[in-house]
Structure formats: C-alpha cells, structure tokens
N, C-alpha and C positions, 0 to 999 in steps of 0.2 A: 646585468641580471642573469641568474642561472636557474636551472630547473629546481634546485633545492629551495631557492627563494620563492619561486612560484608556488611550490607545494606548501611552504609555510604560509604564504599569503592566502591560499585556498582554504587551509585549515582555520585560519583566523576569521576569514569571511563567513565560513559555514557555521562556526560555533558562536560568532559574535563576541568573542572574548579572548584576550591574550592568554589568560590562565587556563581556560578550557582547551584552547589550541595546544598549549604547552603540554597539558596532560595527555591529549590524543597523540601528539608527536613524540612525547617523552624527551622534550627539549626544554632547557631552562628558559623561563619567561623573559628575562632580560635579553637573551640572545635573539628571541623572536622580535622584540621591540627594536633592537638594533638593525636587524635585517630589513624591517619595514622602513625605518628612517633612511637607510641606505638606498632602498628602492625609490622612495619619494624624492630624495636628493638627486638621484640619477635621472629621474623622469621630469623633475621640476614641477610636480603637481602633488597635491595631497590625495592619498588613497583611502584614508580612514578618518572618520570623525570620532574622537574619544568622548565618552560620556560616562556618567556614574554607573550605568548598567553594563558597560562594555564598549563595543565599537560598532559603528555603522559605516557602510560604504559610501564614499562620495560618488559622483557621476563618473569620474575617472576610474575610481576603484571598481565600479560595476563593469565598466568596459574592459578593464584588465581581467577581472574574474572570468568573464565570458571566454576570452581568448586563452587564459591560463588553463582552464579546464580542458579545452581542445588540445592544447600543447601537451599537457600532462598525459592525457589519454593516448595521444600518438607516441609520446616518448616511452610510455610504459610497455607498449607492444613492439618497440623498435628492435630490441635484441632478438626476440623470437622471429620477427619477420626476416631479419638479415640471416639468421642461422637456419631458418626453415624448421624451427623447433616444432615437434609434434604436440607438446603439451602447452596450452596457453598459460600466460602468467599475468599478474597485475592485480590491482584492486577493482572490485565491483561493488558499487553502491546500489542496493536493491531496496526499493520502497514498496510497502504493502500494508493494507489495513490489518488491524489486530486479528480479525476473524480468519484471515488467510494465514497470517503469521503463526497462529496457534496450530494450524494443521501442517504448514509447509516449512516453517523456519528451521526447526531442529533437523528434520530429515534432509533438507537441502544442504545445510552446513556439513552434516555427517557425510553425505554422498560426495560433496565437493572436496572435502579433505582427503577422501580416498581416491577419487577419480582425477582431481586437478589440484595436486598439492601445492602448486605454485600460485594459485589464485587465493586471494584473501577477500572474503565477502563481508560487507558491512550492511546489515539489515536495519532499515529505519521504519518505524511503525507509527501510523497515525490514521485518522479517518480518511476515507478515500479522497475527499475533496482536498485535504492538505497534501496528500501524496501526489495528487495531480499538479498542485502548485509546485511541489519540489521537482517534478519531472519537467515542467515548463521552464523553471528557473535553473535547471542543471544541477540541483543539489543531489539528485540520484541519477544513475545512468539508465536504469530500467525499472519498471514498476508493474505491479498487478493492481488493477483498478476495477471498480464497479460501475456499470452502466454509463460508460463514456462513449458518446457517439459524435462522429464528424468533428473531432477536436483538431483544429488547424495546427499544423506543425508537428503532429505526432503520428507515428506509425502504430496502429492498433490492431492486434491479432486476437480475435475471439477465442476464448479458452474453454469455458464451460458455462452452462446455464443451470441455476438452482432455483428451487421452488421456495416461496415464502409461505409458511403455514401458520394457521391459528392454533393456539395451544392454551391449555389451562389445567388446573388441578381436577382430578376425577371427582365427580359428584357436585361440582360447582354449577353446572348448567346441564340441562337435559338435551344434550346433542349426542346422538348415537355414535359410537366409535366407527371410524371409516366413512362416516357421512360427509359429503361435501357441503360447505357453507357458502352461500352467496355473500359477496363482499358487503352489500347493503345490510344484510342481516348481522354480519360480524361487527359492523359499525354501530349497531345498537347495543352491543355489549360494552361493559366497562373495560376499555382498552388501555394497556400500558405500552407506550410507544416511545421511541427516541424523539428528541426535540426537533423543531422545524429545520434546523441547519444540517441535520444528519441525512446522509444519502439514502438510507433505507426509508426514513420518514418521507422524503421527497418522492420516492418511488410509490409509496402507499398513497400519498396525497394525489399524485397524478392519476392513479387508478381510481381513487375515490371520486374524482371529478366526473368520471364516466357514469357513476351511479346517480348523479344529480343531487347527492346528499352531501352535507358538510361533515368533515371528519372532526370529531371533538373527543380527543382522548381523555380518559379519567385521570391518568398519571403520565407525566413526561419525564423521561430520564434516559440519558444516552448510553449507559452501560448495559450491554447484553446480560452480564452476570446479575446485575441488580434488577433488571426486568424479570429475569427468571426467579430471583429470590422473592420479589413481590407477588409474582404469580403463584409461587409455592405457598404463600401465606393466604391465598384465596382473595387477594385484593383486586383481581381482574384477570383479563386474558392478554396474551401477547401475540405479536406477529413477528416471527423471526425465521431466518433460513432454516431449512430442515436439518442441516448439519449442526446448527447451534443448539438444537434440542434433542439430537439423536440419542444421546446417552440417557437423558431423563425420560424420554418416551419408551426406550428399551426397558428401563427398570421400573416403569409404572408410575413414576412421579408425575408425569403429565400425560394427558390425552392430546392428540393433535388431529387437525382436520384440514383437508385441502380447501382452498378458497377459489371460488369461481365467479364468473360474471362481473368483472373480469378476473382471470387467474392472476396471481401475483408471482412474477418470475423476474429474476435479475441475472445479468450476464457479467462474467469476469473477463477482462481484457488484459493482455500483456502489451505494454506500451513502451516506446522509446522515441526520442526526438528524431525527426527526419533529417534535420540539419547536422546531426552528430551520429553517424552510423555506429552500430554496435561494434565495440572492439572485439578481438578474438576471445578475450576473457569474458566479457559481458554476454557474448553470443553463446559461449559454452555453458555459462551459468543459467541463462534463460532457457536453453534447450533442456538442461538438466531439471530445471523447475517444472517444465511442461511434462517431462517423463514421470516425475514423482506425482504430479497432480493427476495425470491420466491413470496411474496405478491406483491412486486413492479412489478415483471414481469407479474404475473397473472392479476393484475389490469390494466396493460397497461401503468403504470407510467414509466417503464423502457422497451423500445422496445428491446426485446432480446428473446432468446430461453432458457428455463430452462433445466438444466441437472439434472435429478432426481437421486441423488447419496448421500445417507446419510453418516454421519460420522460413522466410525467403532466403535464398542463397546469398552468401556474403558478397 
C-alpha cells in the first residue's frame, strides 16, 4: 500500500462513488477500482460495500479512512518540514455554512492564491450542523461553525458575535424605525423562519422558551433568500442575522429592529479536531480567514462584534 492508493481510497470514501472520485482525481474509474481491489487483497478484508447508489465503508474501511487521513496530512507537509520551507503547501478542506461562505469564500481563495500559492483550498458548504458532522468525521480539516459549545474532541476558537434582527417590508406593521422589539411581541407577528432542524431556528426556540410563550411561525422555510423573498411580498416578518439583510435595509426594501428580552445573538467559532492538530497549510489558511473576517467586521461590511482571540501557537 502506498500514499497514492491511500489518497485514492480517501477520495472514494468521501464522495461515496468511484465515478465522482475519478472526476475529482482526474483518474480513470477502472484504475481506481483496481487499486481498491489490490488494497483489499493485500489486507485480506473488504474495505467497501458496493451498492446501486455507489459505495459505503465497511468497518475495516472506516478504520483505514481514519488513519489514511492522518497519514495523508502528515505526508503532505513532510517536504516543507524537511526543507524548512517558508511557504506552507498542501490541501486544506474548509467547511462553512452558506451565510459565511457568501462573505468569506471568494476573498479567502483570492488571498490564498496570492499569499500561499502552494496551498489548494477546497471549501465545502452546508448548514452548520452538517459542517459539524464533517469536522467530527474528518471530512474537513477546519471549519467555521455557529453556536457550538463544549464540543468534545474539538478545539473551538470564538471569532465573532452577530445580532439576529427582526425585519419586514415598510408599512406592514406600525413599529417605529429604530425601536427595539421584545421577543414576546415579535412572536405575535406572522413570522417566516427556518425549520426546526436549522441552527438559527434552534437558537430562536431556545430564546423563546425564556418568554414562556410557544413559538409558532406562520411559514417555515430553510432558505434565507426565500425568507427574504416572502417578507418582500408582505407575507410576514423574518428573523435573520444583520449581515443577511444589510443590503435590503440599506436600500429601503426592509425595515429592521433589534430584539430584546432576551436579545438574539449568535457566535461563530473556528474549529478543528484536537486529535489531529492543524497542518502548516491548515493553520495558514485558518489565520488568513480570521484576518479577512476581522477586516470585514472592522470595515462595517459584516455587522458584528469581533472576538480578539488568536490561534494558539503550533
């Protein structure tokens, strides 16, 4: 077994398909199949279960995947470590929710291409809960997450805190601009919110419990874009992060109000597994992402409060 075979196996396991892995690796699919058969023959165990939808890992395959990722990460940084190279190199798999990716993804890739040309970033986007699962399972090396506290096995560094605001179309309700609205009062409005499984909805539900009232949205839909579209049509009010409605408030499409008693705030964390310390490349990309986020907050492009907490030394 060699490092190339391990990397092929990682790609197959992560994509769940020989064809998708072949596309990612730019390798012929039959060659991938042959490499896996060779590995299975050498180890004497089955690593994958084939099914009509693709492949799934056996228990032995799962054990190999855990070690293979560690070996790949160590091998990727070996040349630079031996040579004492100044510029880190290798692949970095970065997970983040869509709302963060919209702000950070393009600037991060642009800055990394200029500053760290030997690093290749692969950004994976999903709801924060799915990103957390990816981080636990080793699918991503580092991630930005919402409202994750005391997660065992992860190092979590608080990054910024942002406010969740009530918003709606002008003239829909007689709430004066700039006026604060108690959460209990906001709950009496026709609210358009994400569904129960969404992280933002869970945050609002937790806050709503403190009012002693039951949260009963008029409409439930997970897409921020569609929540805003429904609010534009006058079908109700939304509760979204200030950054998500910043443009619409600026151009007068929406009015927005602070929510109090309790206030609605959420925190973003940078996380990575404790058992798998950040590689030089992952650390460089993580620090670069923090620098970009801080600049967005400082410049007012991201309405939030910055949490000054640097990454620990390697």
